[in-house]
N, C-alpha and C positions, 0 to 999 in steps of 0.2 A: 503491497500499501503505500501512496506517497502521503505522508504527515506533514502538518504545521505546527509546529510548538511555539506557543507564543508567550514569551515572558518580557514582562515591561521594563526590567531593569537587568542585568547580569552581573555580578560579583562573584568570585570565587570562593568566600570567606561565607556566603550566606545558606544556609540550609534549603531553602525553595531551590536554588540555581545547581546545589549537590544531585538535588532529588530530580530534579529534569533533567541533569547530565547521566545520570543512571536509568532511568526510563529510557532517554534515547538511545544509549548505548544496546539496550536490552533490545529495543527494536529494530535496529541496526543490525543485531546477531541475527536476527530472526529474519531477516530479508527484506526490512520496510526501510525505504529512503524517508529520513528527516533532514525539514526544514526547520532553523531556528530563527525566529524574528524577532526581536529587538529592539527597544529604544536606546538602550545604553550597552556597550558591550565593555566589562574591565577584567582584564586579566589576558592570559595567554591565548594564541587562538589555535592551537594542537589539538583540536576535535576533529572527529569523523564524520561530520554534518556540515551542511553549508548554512553559513552563519548570515544575516541580513541583518543591518541596521535602518532603522527608518528613522526619518528624520517628523520630531512634535514640536509643541510649542505651547506656552501657556506660564503664567507667573507663580502658580500655586501647584503642589502635588494632584489635588483633584481636577484639576485644569488641565494635569499633563497627562492624566492617567484617561479622561474621556478623549484627548487629541490621539492618542496611543490609540482607543477603541475605535475612532472613527477612521484613522489611517488605517486600519488594519481591515474593516470593511470593504474600502477601495482596494486595498492590493488583491483581497480573496476576489475579488470580482473578475481580476483577470488571470487568475492564477489556476492552472489543473490541480486539484488535489483530492484525496478522497477523505480524509476526515480532519479536524481544526483540533489541536488538544491545546486548553489553555491553562495556563499555570497562575495567572489574575483574573478577574471578573471582565470578561467582554460579552457583547452581544454576537449571537450565530454561531457559538461554540458546540461542538459534538461532544468532545468530554474537556470536563472540568476538574483540576487537580484540587482538590479543596484545601490547603496547607493553612490557610489561613481561617482565624473563628468568623463568626458571622456577625459580620457590619450593624446590621438592623440589632441585634442581640447587646452589643456594647455597647451601642446609643442608647436604647433603653434603659439596661440597666447602671451604666457607668457616668453618663454625662445628663445633664441638666435636659428638662423637658425643653427652650427654647434652644437647645441645639440641633432640633429635626427642623429647626425652620430657617437652617443656615443652609447658601450654597453647595458647602461642600459635603452635608449631611445629603444632599436631594441629589446629588450628581452620584456620589458615592453607591447610595440605595439605589439608584437607576440604574446600574450598573450590574449590584448583588440580584434584581428582580430582573433580568434579563437572563439571568442564569437561571436560578432557582423558582420563581414565580410558577405557579400551578398550569399545568397546562403548556409549559413550553419543552423542549425535545432534549436538552442538556443533559446526561449523564454524567453524576458526578461520583468521584474516587473518594471517600472521606477516609480518613487516619484514625477516627475518635467514633463510636457513639457518643457523644458528648456533643460532637461537630453537628453529627445527623441529627440530633434532636435540636437544638439550636436552631438550624435551617427550617426542620419542618413546622418548629413552633412559632416562628417569624414569615414564613412563606408557601407553606402549606405543601409541599415537594414531595411528591409521591414517592412511594415506598421502592417501587422497581426502578427507580433513576439513582439510585443510590449503591454504590460495591462499597463496602468497608475492607479497605485494606490490613494486611500483615503490621506487623510494629517495624518500622524500618531503621534497621541497623546492617550498618556495609559489613563488608566480608574484611574490608583493615582492621576492626574491633573486634570480630571473631576469630581471627587469625592471631592476636596481639602474641609477638616472640618474645619472650623473657630478655629484661633490657636490664640486670642489678645496677649499671652506671646508669642509667638516664635520671634516677632521681637526683646524684649527687651532680651530674652535670650540668641539668635545668637549674639546681639551685646555685650553682657556682656564677651561672650565666646572669641568674637575677640577684647575685650579690645576698640570697638568705641562705640565714643558719642551717644547720643538720636539726636544728630541734626545734626551731622557730614555727607556728603553722602557716600554714598556706591556704587562703581562703579562695578560690576559683570559681570565676564567673566565665562563660563561654555562651556566647549568642553576639549577634548585631542587634543594632536596635539599642541603645543602653537605655533609654527613657523605657521603653517597655517590657526591658527584662528585669526591671527592678534596680537598677545600682545604685540609686539613692537610698532606698531600703537598704542595699546593704552595706553601705557607709556608714549609716545609723546604725545598724546592727555593732559594727568594729567599733564604732565609738562608746557604744553600751556595755562590752564587755568588760569585766573585773581587770581592775591596775592592770594584775599581775601576766594574766591571759592578755590583753592589749598591747602589752609591752611585746611578745614574740609574737602577733599575728599581723599578716600581711596579703591585703586584698590584691589580687591577680586577675583583671578583667580582659580577654580576648575576645577578639571581634571588631567589626568597622563601626563607627557611630562618632555623633559629637560629641569627643570625652572633656573639653574644656568646662563646659557647665558643672561637672562632676569634680573636675579637680577642681575647681571654687569651691567645692562644698564640702569637700573632703579637706580644704585648705580653712576653712569655716569650724570645722569642726577638731581643726587640731591634727587630723590625723594623714597628712598632704604626703608626708613619707613614707607613709605606710600603704599607701594606695599605688599601683601599677597599672596602666594602660599599655598594653602588648601591641594593639591592631591587628589585623588578621594574621594568624600562624598557619605551616603546614605542620607543625610538631606537635598538634593538641594532645596525641596519648601519651607523648612523653610528659606533658606539661600535668596532665592527669597523673601518670605515675609517682608526680615529683608532689603534688598537693596533699593536702591532709583533707579537704572537705569540698566537697562541688554546692555550693549554692545558689539558690534559681529563683529568687522570690519573685518571679514575675507578674506582670500587672494582667495578663492575657497572654495564653499560649495554645495554641489548639494542638501541638502534640506534646514537644519537650524532647525531640531526639538524644536530645544532650544526656539528657538523664539517663537513658540505657547505656549512652557511649560512656558514662562514668562507671557504670556498675559493670560493664565489661570489663575497665580498667582495674575493678576493687578500687574504685574512689567512692565513699559514703556521701548520701545527699541527703540536702535540705533543702527541701520543695514546700511549695503549695497545691493546692487543690484544685487550683483553676489549669492546672497544666495536663493535656490529656493524657500524658505518659504517666502522671504521676501514681496510679494505683500500681502499676508498676513494683514500684519502690517499695511501696506499703506492702505488696505481697509478697514478697520479697525478703521485708524486713531489712533494706537495706540502708535505710536511713531513717530518715524523720519526714511525715506529711503535714502539715498545719491546713486545717479546714478553713473554709471562707468563711466571712470575711477576713482580709489579712490585718493582724493587729502588729504594730510593730513591736509591744513589749512583752507578744508571745514567741514572736518572732529572734526576738533578742535573746530570751530565757534559754529557749529550744538552740540556737548556736551556742550558748557559754556551756550547756547540758552533755550536747554533744561531742563539744572538743575536752570534755572533761570524762567521756565514755569511752564504751569499747567500740574503737575506731576498727578493728581490727575483724570483729566478727559480723559488721555490717559490710566489710568490704570481702570478705570469703561468703558470704548470703549472694551477694550481687553477682560476685563472677559464677556462681553457680546457678543462679535462674535464668542469667542469658544465654547459657548456652543451650537452649529448648528454640532459641530463633535461629531459624536457615538465613544466612547472610542474603540471598535475593530474592527472599521469598515477595516483599513488598513492588521492587519494578518489576518481577514475571507476572505479581497479581495484575498491575496495572498495564501491562502490556494487553494481558490477557482479554482484560476488560474492553481496550483499543479495540482488539480485532473483532470481538462480537459483533453480531447485526444490531444497528441500531432500533432501539424500540421508539415510539412516538404515542404520541394523544392522539393520532389521526382519529381514532374510533370513538373517541369518548367525548361527551357533552360538556363546554367551557360549562362551567360554574360563573356566573356573577359575585363578585364579590371576593372574601375568602372562603374555602372551600377543601377542606383534608379530613380522609378517611380512611384510615388503617387496613393493611391488605388482611390483616389479621384477623378483622371481622367477617372477611368473606362475600361483601356484600356485592351485588353485581357491577361490572366497573360501570355502567351506564346510571349510578343512582344520584340522585338528584337532592338539591336542598330540601326541597318541599317535600320528595319519598320520607327522607328523616326526620323534618318537623312532623310527620304524621305518622310515623310509627306508632305501632301499638303494642300493649304489655299492661301490667298491673299499675296503674296511678299512685303513686306514693304521696304524693302534694299536688294539689290544685291552687293556684290562687289567681289573682287578677294578674293577667300577662306572663304567668309561668307555673309552666308543669315537671312533674319529673315522674318519671317512667321506668319500671325494670321490666327488661326484654332479653333474650337468651338466645345465645349465638352459638353453636357450637358446642352444645351442654355446658358453657359457661356463663355468668351470670351479667349484665352491665345495667348500669344507669345512663339515661339520656335528663338530660334537664333541656328545655327548652324557651325560650324568652320571646315574648312576642313585639315587645312594644313596650313601652311605658307610659307615654303620653307626656304631653308638655306641663299638664298642672303638677305631678310628682316630681320632673323637670325643677321646676320653680319652685315648688317646695322644699325641695333641698337645696336648692341654691338661697333662698333665703335664708335657711338657719347653716348657712355656712357647711352646710355638706356636698361632699362629693358623688353625684347622681350615681347609681349604677344602671346603667344602657342594656347588657346583657352580661352572656357568657365570656367577652374577652377578659374579665378581672381574672376569673378561677382558671380559665387555659392556662392563661401565664404563670399566674402562682404555682399551680401542679407540676409545673416544668420548672421553674426556677426553685422551688423548695425539693425537689426530686433530686436535682441535680446539687442540693447543698445537701445530702443525706438526711432529710427529714421525711420520714414515712407518708407518704398520703396516696390518695387511687391516682393509678396509672391512665394517663388518656391517651384515648383513642380515636377521639375525631372532634374535630370543631368546626364550625363554619359559620358565618356571618354576611349577613345581606341585608343593604340599606343603606342611603347616604342620611335620610333623616335622623334625626338621634330619637327624637320621640316614637318615631315608628320601625325602630330599628328590630330587625330579627335574628334570632341566632340559636346556637343549638351547641352542648358540650356531650361527648358520650366519654364515660369513664368507666373504669374494670370494678364489679362489685367486689368490697372486703368480706369475705365469706367468714362464717362462722366465729362473729365477732361482738361483741355488745360495748357501751357507750360505759365513760368512767362512771357517769349517773346513774345507771341503770346497778353498774357494781354494787355502788354506794347502797343502793335502795334495797337491795338483795340484801345487805347486812344490817339494814334498820341504821342507816347513816355512819356508819363506822365500818374503820378498817383497822383491825385489831393486830393483824401480823406487822411486826412493826419494821422487819425487813421489808415486804413488800411497801406499806406507806412510803417508804425512804425511797425506794427504788423508784416508785412513781413521780416522788417530787422531785428527784434527779433528772427524770425523764423529763417533765414538764417544764423545767425551769431552762433545761438545755434546747428544748424546742423555742421555747419563747426567747432565749437568748438569740439563738441561728436567725430566727425571722426578724427581729427588732436589729439585731446587727446588720444585715443585708435588706435593709430596709420596706421591709414586709411589716406590714400590719395587720389582724384579722377581722377587726370590727365585732366578730361574734366570738370570742374567747371565751367560751364555757366547758366544763367539763363534759355538758353533753356533745361535745365535738369532737371529743377523742375516743377512739374503738380501743379498745385489747381483746385479744383473740382467748376465745375459752380455753383455745389448747394451752396456751399459756398459765391460765390460769388453774387448771388443772395438775399441769406439770408442777407449777409453783411449791403444791401442797405440800408433793414429796423431796422438790430438792431446793437448795438453799435461791433467793432471786439476784439474778444479775440486773444488767439492764432491762428495763421493762418497753418490749415493741410496741408503743403507741402508734396509730395511726391518727392523723389529724386532716377533717372532714369540713365539706360546706365553706368554701373558700368564694363564694360567689360577689361577697363585700371587701374582699381582700383589697388593699392597695398597696402598690408598689412604687417605691422613690430611692434616689440617691440616698437618703438618708430619713429614719424614721423621725419624726418629730415627735419632741416630750407627750406632748397631750396624746397623743396617740398609742404611746407606749402605755402613760399611765390609765388611758381607758382598757385596753388589752387585758393589763393586769389587775384592774380594778374591776373587771369582769371576771377573770379567772379567780380572784379570793371570793369576791359576792357567790361563785357557783358552788363553792366550798365551804361555806360557811355553816352550811347544817352538817357539818360532816364531822370527824371528831379529830382536826386540825388543831394543834395547841399552837401555843407562840414559839416554841423552840422548834416547831416543822416550818414556820413561817421566816424565822431566822437561817433553817438551812435553804430553805428556797431563795431568799437574796442572795446569801454568799456564792450559792451556785452559780444563779442569773448572773449575777457581776464577775464572778470569776474570780476575787479577791478576796482577803482577812474580811472577816465579818464589820469590822470597825471601819474602814475604807467603805465597803457596800452599802454601810446606815447612810454615807454622805452623799456618794455619788456613784454614778450619775440620775438616779430615779428620786424623785420625792416621794421616799414612802409614806408620809403622812397623806399625800394627794391620792395615791393609790387606795390607802383606805379609806378615806371620804367617800371617793368615786365606789367603794362597794359598799358603803353604806347609805349611798343614795341610792343605788340600785337595789339595795333592799328594804328600803321605804318604800320604792315604787312599786316594787311586788306585793307588797303588804296593800298597798291603797288600792293597786288594782283587784287582788281576791278580795278586798271589802266591798 
């Protein structure tokens, strides 16, 4: 086949460029002709493929990206080719190698709402929609399930348009030859002593990789350890702002920027620890490369490959959101811990990966006949239904809205139905418009009106990625520009054989006498609340009745010791997501939870235990900040008075 590979900018030390060359080389070995088209080429020209550099214009990155996309369209009209493989998002691709995280997700969860009105957002979002929008034909090669989940959450991309590639670890790292002199040779070159700690960072794009976080962590080390620690940063990027930051913190002589290097394996052999506190990272191949060289890893859960570090027990993975204080503590703890054990665990784990598995799988997908949506009905608005439900391919938005089943709840404008597919239970929630009267009423009381299932769809996805147990979403649709008449639905899997914490308490006459179970429940509730609020989510109906516990777990705990209680959080249709949760909504959530537990045998000591776990701080500090616990208590008492008045 004649293949066109499109890459906006090629530089040899970028992970995306290396992946592109590995896939191109594999395709070339299979007899395909590859033409690489780029707007900038840095590095050598000794590649087995034809390379064409096309001119672009633009005063900003997003304008240059759009210029590259337009230039590619002009070129492709005059070329003879079989498939176009893109490594950046541009219209008209047959295959897209999705190494970058979902732009819409990052804009939604890490930026202010006003960012979505900027030209930068609009152009990048338009390019992403051209690749992932439901109904287009581009097939995407994703490197992690997390990435696929984000694209489907924001674009409704059909399941059949994804291929999940295996972990990407090159043969260089799987066939490393022992080199006893590498450690001393590198340390001598860098002027670092034998017993000093080398904290290594590898990756281009210093702002995204979290170099500022690493400098802050270096500064926070205890004086004895900080004196013998060196931060070594490898990769291409603008180093000066971070040099200035290190100078500001007084550690400029302990931070080295080496630029792009070809001897990264040797640097890893010489280092003490790889630290990777990235702001966003679709995969993080460097984590696997570090494990292959026996280098322990400290990273965060935003990296797509972070779960490999956790599974291998090759280091420490901090859960989102990133908290600098926790990262500082983890760094000091690891430097004082058993680095050799993490090292051997990492080496052992990566032996299971085949060196050429990723490029081989990518070329396999490129060679497959192109599937498209030609026979499918185009849907207005957003429409996604998982293949696992086995609905007809031509099912429409209207068909889903009218699905029959057992009606669990019927309110004005809302309906909840349980239905069964393939022997498994699912819940369908439909919203048929709230009307202008309801919208104005909420606005008068300074409340954000709930216009449909959109809030629950995003909350389920985000909380699931954060490790909170929630029902698995299997479908979502939304139609209509008029907010008062907007119609939507969400489909989620049924939580089987479970009861709410409110029912559990009622069964025991308002008491939980098993002290171990009660403490475990308090711990689970506090951790769920903490995870939600730190990630900008508030529930608005945060009561015990919306936490489900498995009946099987209750039976098991009668004979066994109680560990973590697997609670499932439900009914998120009123949930709100922001960059940061306002304190008043934190108080409302926590006040609601306390109110729903007032009729139980919760003691003052139990409340203090919840506060300590929620704040992840000593009790004396937790009682002072960041939550005003007097206001939480007052909120609970107000709800209690309202409930009594309603009953009267």
